[in-house]
N, C-alpha and C positions, 0 to 999 in steps of 0.2 A: 504494500500500500504506500502511495506517495504521501507527502506532507499535506497536500490539499485534501486528499481523500480522508486522511486521519482527522484533520480539523473538522471536516463535515460530519464525520462519524461522532466525534466528541461532542459537537454541538447538539446532536440528537438525544443526548442523555440529560436527565435532570438530577438535582441533588438527591432525590429519593432513590435513584438508581445506583448510587455510589456505595460500595462496600469496602471495608478495610480489613486487612490481614492483622487482626488483633491477637495478642497485644504487641506484636512485633512492630507494626507501623507506628503506634503511639510511642514506643520506646525509642525508635530511630528519630522520630520527630522531636522528642524531648532532648535526646542526646545532641542533635544537630541544631537545636534552638530554632526549629521551624514552627510554622503556624498552619493548622489544619485548614483554616479559611483560605490561605494563599494557595494551598494545593488544590482545593475544590474550585476556586476561582480560575486558576490556570487551566484546569481540565475542562471546565464548562465553557470557558471563553479562551480558546486556544490560540489567540493571536500571537503569543510569544513562542509557540512551538517551532523549533528550528531544525530538529534532527530526530530520527527514530531508527531503530533497528529491531529485528525480531530474534527471539531465542526460544528454545524449548525449555519448559520448566521441568522440575524433577518428577512431576506426575504426568508429563506429556502435554501439558497446556502450552498454548502459543502465547508467549509473553511479549508485549510491545514495550520496549524501553523508550520512553518519551523524554526528550530533552528540551527544556524551556529556558530561554535567555532571560535571566533576571536582571543582569547588568553587564557591563563590558568584562567583568572579571568573575561573575558568578553564574553558574548553570544549575538548575534544578532538574534532577533525573528522577522520573517516576515510572517504575515498571508497572504495567497494568495488564489485566486479562479482560478482554471483551466478552460479555455474555457467558460468564462462567456458569456451568450446570444448565446450559440451554435456556436461560432466562435473560431478560434484558437487564444487564448489570454491568457496572464498571468496577472491577475488583482491583483495588490498589494493593500491590504486593509490599512495597516499602517506599522509603523516602531517602534521597541522597542529595545533599547540597555540595556542589563542587566549586572550589575557589580557583577556577581557571577558565579561560575563554572556551566556549563550545567549539570554536573553529579548530582548536588543536585536537579535539577528540575525533572530528570528522576526517582529519588528515591521516590518521592511523589506519 
């Protein structure tokens, strides 16, 4: 899926469709001093989505690793699973805040 398709897909979800991998997600959010509202806002309004790649989860799920440009030096990485268990849902696996430009990740 390209970035524009991902943005369109993300916009089709509402806040009620979001599920979190608890307690892992909350632990990572606290550890990295993030805010749940920022994660939800970036997912539902994906204008800052700049990069994505797919990987297989340990249970065979297709995980989309979404990268959002927060500033010139910070990138928020949010791995998600679309429609887990065949229902309309946006399952958030974890939260990572990187303190480096997203462009350097794309070059690798």
